[in-house]
N, C-alpha and C positions, 0 to 999 in steps of 0.2 A: 159737163155737169149733168147731163141727162142720165149718164151711166152711173153717176155716184148716188149712193144712199145717204151720204153725209158730206157736207161741204162747210169750211170755215173760210170766210173771206176776210182779208185784213187790208187796211189802208192807212196811210198817214193822214193826219188832219191838216189841211191847208186852209187858212182863213176861216176856221170854225165849221168846216164842211169836208166832205170826202175829196179825195184827189180826182183829177180829171180822168185818170185811167180808170178809177173805180166807177165813176159816173158813166164812162163809155161802156164798161162792162154791163152795167145795169140797162143802158140803152140797148145793147146788142141782145141781152137776154129777153127783151120784150117779144122777140119773135117766138120764143118758146111759150109764151102766154097766148099769143095770137093763134099759134098752131094747135091750141087745145090744152093749155095749162100743163105743158110737158115737165114742169118742175114739181108738180103735185107729188106729195109724199117724199120729196127730197128734203132732208133735215139740214138746216142751215144755221150757222152762227156767224158772229162778226167780231173782229178785234180792230179797234181804232187806236193808233198811237198818236200821242200829241206831246207838245212841249209845254203847252199852257192849257187852254180850255177848248172845249168843242168836241171831245172824244165821245162822250155818251150820246150827244145829239147825233153825230156822224153815224155811229153804229145803229142807232134807232132809225135814221133815214134809210139806210141800206136794208135793214130787216124788214121794214114797213113795205118797201117795194117788192121784196122777194116773198114775203108773206101774201101780198096781194096776188103774186103769180102763182100761188099754190103751195109754196114751200112750207114746211112744218118748223116751228120754232121750239126748241127744247127750253126747260127752265134755265134762266141765266144765260140766255143766248147772246146777250149784248155785253161786250167787255171793252173797257178802254184802259189804256196804260199811258199814264203821264210819265214820260221818260225822266223828267226832272224829280218826280216824287215817288216812283215806284218802290224803291228800296227804303224810303222813309215812311211809307204808309203804315198805319197801325197794323201790327201782326202781318206785315207784307201781304195785305189783302189783294193787292193788284196782281201780284205774282200767282197767288192762289186762284184768283178768278180765271186766269188763262188756263191753268190745269183743269179747273172745273169745267170750263167751256168745252174743251176737247173731250173730256169724260162724258159730259151730257149729250154732246152731238152723237158720240159712238153708241151710247146707251139708247138714246131715242131712236137712232137709225135701226138698231136691233129690234126695238119694239115695233116700229113701223113695218119692218121687213117681215115680222111674224105675222102681222095683219094683212100684208100685201106682199106675198112672196116674190122676190126678185127673179129676174131671168138669168140667173147665173152670174150676176154682177158683183164686183167687189166694192167695198167701201173705200172711198178716197177722201182725203183732206185737200183742200186747195187753198193755199195762201196766195191770194191774188193781190197785186199792186201793193205790196208791203215794202216800204223803204228799208233798205239794208242799213244797219247801223255804221257799217264800215265804208259805205260808199253811197253816193246819191242815185245809184241805179235802182231799178225796180225788179223785183223777183216775181215771177208768175209761174210757179212750178207745182205740178201735181205731186202729192206726197202720199204713198201707200200707207194705209193704217193697218196694224196687225189684226188678224182675224179675231172676232170676238168669240169668247167661249160659250 
């Protein structure tokens, strides 16, 4: 994550809070704060998926910790998707919010990079600890984002 200009973290909601995997990730990232706020100027967003409630709270809990570690939050950095309601939401706003999050993280990363030039680093999106719809396993895969114009 230190090499990324932008990161999106995703987690399922378990009992109105983040998964244990997402909590472990935050706990391990604490070392980056202790070593001198190494996440400073890394743009972060969060997607929380839920079947009922707790999505917004979960995303805010994650972003609060990362912001305290020095990460930058773009507008609309906190997104939740209620899997039971996403396609029923007015004007499909949940689906639009997911796209907006990705766009805002990339745009904010570009702005931060122009103020603090990177050391030849690429922008990466990281979907961490996201429950796959087709299986109960977890995906923690770095995903390259196309270069910004």
